[in-house]
Each structure stands twice: as structure tokens, then as C-alpha cells.
N, C-alpha and C positions, 0 to 999 in steps of 0.2 A: 504494499500500499505506500503510495507516494506523500507526502507529506502535503497540508491543506496551504493554499496561499494565504498570505495575511498583508493587507487587509484583503477579507474577501471580494471576488469581481461583483455579488451581488449581494445586496443584504435587506433583511427587515429593519423597521424602525427602531427596534431595542438594540440591535448591533451598531446601526447608524448613530443612536444615539452615544453608545458606550465609545465609539473611534472618536467622534468629534466633542465629546463632552460637554453635551447639551440636552436638555428635557425634550422629553416629545411635544411639551406646547411650542418650545423653541423652533424644533422641525418645522412644526406645523406652520408658526407664523414664517421662518424664513422662507417655504415653499411659496407660502401667499405673496410675501414680498419680492419674489425672484432672486432671492438669495440662494437658494437650493433649487436644484432641477425637480421637477415634480416626479413621484414616484411611478413604477408601472406595475401593472397587474399581472403577476406571473403565477399561474395554478391556483387563485384565489387569494393569492396573498400580495400586498404591496410592497414593491422590492423597488430598490435605489441601486444605480449603478454606480460603485464606488468611482471608477474613473472620471466619469461625468460632475460628482459630487466635489471629488478633488479638484478637478479644473476651475470649477466655479469658485472653490472657495481660495484657492491659489492665486487666480486673476483679481479675487474681490470686486465682481461685479454680479449687478443683479440682472436679470434677464427684463429687457422691457417690453418683449414679447415672447410668451412660452413658446417652445419647439409643438408643432401641431401634428405630431406622428398619432398616427390612430392608435398604437397600442398605450399611449401615455394617458394619465388620469389627470383631468381637469385641475387647474391650478386653483388653490384656495379654500375658501369655506365649504363650496360645493364638493369637492372631494373628501374633505373631512367631514361632514355630516350624512355623505353616503357610505363613506365605508369605514371610518373610525369609530368604534362604540367607547 
């Protein structure tokens, strides 16, 4: 068995929070503000792609317009109210 990559290429909100040392509420707010990319739904679970998160944080930019790929979840309160419990 090969060793796991670190950080993982895809991560859920709990793992993402651990990696960037913020709360789930902060992640929600940063996604709504465009500081973090929106999550994607994979197998019924919201996942972030670490490469995209790292790039966004490294550049210190927020997206004025989120990407519109069909597999991305809508940004802001909309996705939070639909998918977060």
C-alpha cells in the first residue's frame, strides 16, 4: 500500500478546516465572499479541491465571478441552506 498524499487532493469541510485552521462558519463565509472556491458535490458529499484552495489562498484574491462549471455548487447562502445541516 502506498502512502497517502498530504494534503489530500480532495477534502471535505472538516479536513479543509483542519488544513487552513479556520471554523466551518469561516469556510462558509469565505466561499460566499469568493475567498475560497466553491465546493463540488462528489458522491453526495461536498468536496474542495486542495489545488484550487491553495492557489486562491496563495494569491490572496477573491473571485469576482465564481466559475460556472456544471459540477460546482452555487456560492453563498444558497448552497449553505441546501447542503449544510
